[in-house]
N, C-alpha and C positions, 0 to 999 in steps of 0.2 A: 630562214631563207637559205636556199641552196647557193653556195658559192664554189668557185673552182680555185684550187691552190695555184693554178698557173693560167696564163692567158694564151689560148691556142693561136697558132700562127695565122695571120691573114696574108693575102697575096702580096700586099704592099710591104709586109715585114721581111719578105724574102729578097735578098739582093738579086738583081736582074740576072747576073751570071750564074746564080745558084738555083734559079727556079726550074723545077721540072717542066718539060713541055707536056701538053695534053697527052701525047702518045706515050711518053714515059710514065705519066701518072696512071694511065689506064692499064699498063702491063700488070702490076701487082693486083689491081682491082679485079681485072678479068681473071687472072690466075686464081685469086681467092675464091671467086664465084664458081669457077670450074672445079676446084678442089672440093668445095662444099657440095655442089650438085652431084658430081660423080661419086663422092664418098657416101652421101646420104641415099641417093636414088639408085645407083648401080651396085654399090658395094654394101649398102646397109650399115655403114659405119656411124658411130656417134660423132658429134661435131668436133671433139677434141683434136683428133689427129689431122683432119683437113685444116683446122684453124692453125695448127702447128706448122703445116706445110705453107700456109699463107704467110705466117710470120717469117719463116725462113726465106721465102721468095722475096718478100718486101725488104728484108735485111740485105740480101744480096744485091737487089736493084739499088737500094740506098747507098750501099758501100761502093760498089764497083761501077755503077752507071751515073749516080747522082753525086758521088764524092763525099757522102756524109761519113763522119767517123763512127766507129762502133760505140764509143762513149756517148756521143750525142743520141744515138738510137736507143741505147740502154736507158738514158735519161727520159726519152720519150715513152718507153715502156713503163718506167716508174711513174711518170705523170699520169699515164692512162690508168694504172692500177690504183694510184692515189685518188684519182677522180671517182673511181667506182668503189672505193673502200666502204662508203656508207652502205651501198647496195650489198656488198659481200657480208658485212656485219649483220645487216637485217636478215639476209638469208640464213645465216647461222642461227640467229635468235628465233626466227619464225618457225624453223623446224622444231625447236624446243617448245615453242608456244603451242603449236598444233598438238604435239604429243602430250604436254601437261594438261591442256584443256580437254583432251580426250580422256586422259586418266582421271581428271577431276570431275568428269560428268558434264562439263559445260557444253561441249559439242553434242554428245548423246542427248542431253535434255533439249537442246535447240531443235534437233531432228525430231525428237518425240513430240514436242508441242507443235512444231511446224506441220507435221503430218495431220494433226487434228484441225489446224486452222486453214490450210491451203488446199486447193484442188488443181489438177493438171491444167485446166482451162485458164486459170488466172495466174498460175505460178510464175511464168516467165516475165510478164510485165510487172507483177508485184515485186519479184526479186530485183528487177532492173531499177525500179523506183526506190526501193529500200536501200540498195547499194549506193544510189546517187545521193540520197539524203545523208547517209552516214559519211560517205567520202567528202561531201561538201562540208559537213560539220567538223570533221577532224582534219581535212585537207590532205588525205593520203589514200590513193588508190591501192597501194601495196598493203597497207594495214587493213583496209576494208576487205580485199580479196583473201588475205591470209587469216582472217578471223570469221567474219560473217559469210564470206564466200565459201569457205570450207563447209560450213553448216548447210548452206544452200545446195551444195553438191549432194550432200546426204539426203536432204529433203526431196530434191528433184528425183534422185534415184528411187526413193521410196514411192514416189508418185508415178513412176514410169516415164519420166521425162528424160530423154537422152542426155548424157553428161555433157557432150559438146555444146548442145543448145543452152544448158544451164550455165556453163562457163562463159559463153558468149554474152548472155544476158548480164551476168555478174560484171564482166569487164566493161560492157557498155555503160552500166550504171556507175561503176567505180570511177572510170575515167571522165564521165560527164561531171560528176561532183567535184573531182579533183581539178578539172580545168577551170571551173568558175569559182573556186574557193580561194579567198585571199590568204588562207593559211597554207596553201600548197607550195612546196618548194619549187616546182617547175613553173608555177604561175608567177611567183616572185622573180625567178631567174629570167623568164621571158621579158618581164617588164624591165628588169635591170639592164640586160645586155642591149636592149633597144632604146634605152633612155626614155621610157614611157612611165608615166605615173601609174602606180599599182592599181588603184581603183578605176582609173580610166581604162586600163587594160582589161580588168575584170568585166566592166560594163560592155566593152567592145566584144568580148567573147560570148556574151549571153545569148544573143539572137541566133547566131549560127549554131551554137551548141544546142540551143533549145529546139531548133528545127531538126537537127540530126537526131536528138533524143525522141522527139515526137514520131518521126518516121520509123525509128527503131521500135518504139512501143507498138506501132501499128503492125509491124512485121512479127514481133513476138506474140501479139494477140492472135494473129493469123496462125502462127505455129501452135499456139496453145489449143486452138480449135481443131486444127487439121493434122498436125504432125506428131502429137504425143499419143502414147499408147493408152489403152484402157487398163484400169487397175483390176487385176484378178480378185475375186471375192476373198475377203479375209487377209489380203496381202498386208494392208496397213496394220491390222491388229497383230499379225504375226511379227512384223518388224518391231512394233512398240513393245510387245511382250518380250522379245529377245533383248531389247535395250533395257527394259525394266528389270529383267532377271539378272543382268550383269552389272548395272549401275544404279546408284541412288538417283532417281529422277526428281529434281526439285528446283524451284526458282532460286534456291540458295546457291546452286552451282553456277549461276550467272555472275557471281561476284567478280571473277577475273575479267569478264567481258565489260562489266560496268566500270571497274577501275581503269582498264586500258582506255576505254573511250572517254572517260572523265578526264584523264590526264591529257589526252589528245585535244579535247575541247578547251582545256586550260592553256593550250599553247605549247605543251611539251613536244619536242621532236619525236618522230616515229620510233627511233631506237630506244630511248629510255622508257617510252610508254609501253612498247612491246616487251621490253625486259621486265618491267614491273608486272606485266601480265603473266610472264613465266613464273615468277615467284608467287604470285597470287594463285596460279594454277597448282603449284606444288602444295601450297598451304591448304587449298580447298580439297585436294585429293586426300591429304592426311586427315583433315577434320571431318570430311563428309563421306569419302569413299573407303578409307582404310583405317586401321587402328592407330590411335594416337600413341605410337611407340617408336623406338629407334628403328625397328624393322619397317614401320610404315614410312618413316623419313627416307630410309635407304631405298625402298621400293619407288617412292615418288621421284627421287633423284635419278634412279635408273631409267625411269620413264623419260625424263628429260634428256638423258644421254642416249638411250638405245631405242626408245619408242615403245609402242604398245602392240600387243597381240592378244586377242580375246577369242574364245571359242563359245559362241552363243547357240550353235545348232542351226543358224540361218546364215548361209554363205554370203548374202549381200551385206548383212550387218557385220560379219567378220571382216569383209573387205573394207567397209567404211570406217571401222574402228582400228584398222591396222595403220600404224604410223612408224616413222623411221628414227625420230629423235635427232639429236645433234650429229651423231655419227653418219646418219643417212644423207647429210647435206653435201658430202664430199663430191659426188658426181656433178651436182649443180654448180658447186664452187669452181671446179676445174674448168667447166665450160665458160663461166663468166670470166675467170682469170685469163684464159687463153684469148677470149674475144676482146677483153679490155687491153691486153698486151698488143694485139694486132692493131686496134684503134690508136693506141699510143704511138706506135712506130709509123703508122700512116700519117698521123698528124705531124710528127717531128720531121719527117722527110719532106713535108710541104705538099704531099699528095692531096690531102683533104682540102687545103686552101686553094690549090689550083683548080680542082674539080668544081668547088663552089663558085669560084670566080668565073670560070668558063661558062657555067650555067647562067650566071647573072649577066655576062656580057652578050649573050645571045638573045636577050629579051628586048623587045621594042615597043611594048604596050603595057598598060596597067594589068590587063588580063594575063598576058604571058609572064609578067613579073610575078604575079600572084601564083600562077601555076609553077613557075620556076622555083619560087621559094618553097612551095610544097614538095616539089621533087627533090630539092636540095636537102630539106629536113629529113625526108624519108631515106634519102641516100646516106646521110650521116648515121641514121639508125642501122642501116645495113653494114656500113663500113666501120664505124667507130663502136658499135655495139652498146652504146650508152645514150639514153634519151637526153641527158644534159648536153652532149655534143650536138645533138640534132637541133637544139635551141641555140647554143652559143655560136657555132660556126656560121650558119646562115645569118643569124642575128647580127654578128659583127661584120661579115663579109658583104652583106647586101644593104647596109644602112645608107651608103652613099647613093646607091641606085634609087632608093625610095626618095631621097632628097632631090635627085635629078628629075623625078616625076612629080615633084611638089606634093608628095604624099606624107600625111602625118605618121609619126612613128607607131601609132596604135595599129595601123594596118600591118606593119611588119611583126609586131609582137603577137597579134592575133594569128598571123600566118604560120609563124614558127611553132606556136603551141598547137594550133588546130591540126597541123600535119606532122609535127614532131612527137609531142607527148602521146598522142592517140595511136600512132602506128608502131611504137616500140614493141608492143605486145604481139605484133604480127610477124616479127623476125625471130626465127627459132633460136639463133645464137645471141640475140640482143639480151642484155641483162633483164629487161622487162619481160621478154618472151620466155626466157628460161625460168624466171621466177614464177610467172603466172602458170605456166604449164606444170611446174613442180608442185606448187601449193594446191592447185585445183585438181591435180592428177589427170589432166587431159592434155595430150600433146598439142603443140601450137598449131600444126597444120590441120588438126581435127576440129579445134574450136574456131579457127580463123573464119570459115564460111558463115558463122553465126555471130561473130563479133562485128555487128553492123556499124557501130560508131567509128571503127577503124577505117571504114570506107566512106561513110556518109559525112564525117567531119571534114576531111580534105575536099570531098566533092562539093559540099555547100560553100566552102571557102573559095574554090575555083570559080564556081558560078557567080559568086559575089564579085570576083575580080573582073570577069568578062562582061558582066552586066553593069558594073559600076554601082550596084546597090550597096549602100552602107560603106562605101569607100570614102574616106575622109581626107580632104585636102589640108595642107598646112595653112595655118593662119598667116596673114600678111606679115605679122611681126616675126614669126618664125622664118619665113622666107627671106625677110630682110636681114635677119641675123646670120643665116647661112651664107647669103650673098656677101655680107660684110666680112665674114671669116675667110671665105675663099679669096676675096680681093686682098685681104691683109696678107694671106699666105703668098699670093702672087707677088705682092710688093716686096716681101722679104726675099 
């Protein structure tokens, strides 16, 4: 289960004379968005420098306008980085995993056999469903995308399916399975911060998630019939021959995949499961693809460190088999570190708490409360760059409002995950967006139009809120308990 090493500030935690006003809170937020939009759109910069400007502006506002000490803001940055440390370590390891599985023949064999079994017409919905099943079984959208998703990108490319469509389908399936899996860290976190029973939360998520998935499958089926290209004669045979001439293609090469998923199914966290997959990939490369010598061991280790580059005579296969290894993770890591640092300083200055509170206080109905929760969760993905914060900050800040409306906590837990977990991959500088774009090799803004769950999940949630469908009121016992606690505090 995901836990945070610190408890983010809520509005009530901040002394009244130290709280930022809404205007003060919006200055660094607007500034950051301007830096990112101007840097990316007008100047063509990578996100690192605009994020650095955002950190500097927030630090100046915090020190000279809000009166925060430099030490306090440094600690906020440290908390932000510590919160995202698991994501950083997974990114390090997943780069090695993709390289070692390519060198071992695992990914080449998956692509080879996948081209025999799938057609362009059914590929997108099948990829969505398979990703959903795997993510549900192991409880991790990141592991699914970094393993099975990489192979699907290769299969789709061979079938003539545009890579952004394939990436969107993979993410829709991966996040669907992740949301409704009791093994998922975000699912556990959403239940924990809203004081909701885990299995109650999972059951509450199923209907809305199922509707969003079904609608997505309809759209992917339509794309399969209308938007994918025709396969030139002999294309698949050419790709398969190029793979077979460069790698030993065999079900034996699936051993690292089987081990990784088996450990995940046994309840091992993503990081040790993926790390085991790296070592299994190295061993498989030595035993199956290369000589069982010291030179073979060194070659396999170099693949993990520096990646793979193969010349097959087919440009598409060369591109699919090219990986960066551990060293190639540096660009991704710098984006994530900068974004997490910005999120940490925004949290420590109280800016995130004020924005979440102001959103909440402007709501006057169940429908607007649901929509406001969704907006708050997405806003935290944009500002804090970590999907954990998109769950924790609204989950903690809005609990009292759900009590005011006599709503059961499951409504809140569903809202923060339906709009928080799923939208992290839509933000280019969020850890989720950076990770998915990197491992799938498709920029966030290119796959975003085809990542249907990212839009449909919050949309279904908001419709539920405004129609009252499947909105659960508190039991009389719960209402009585809350009323008694409030009266007790008043007496004190």
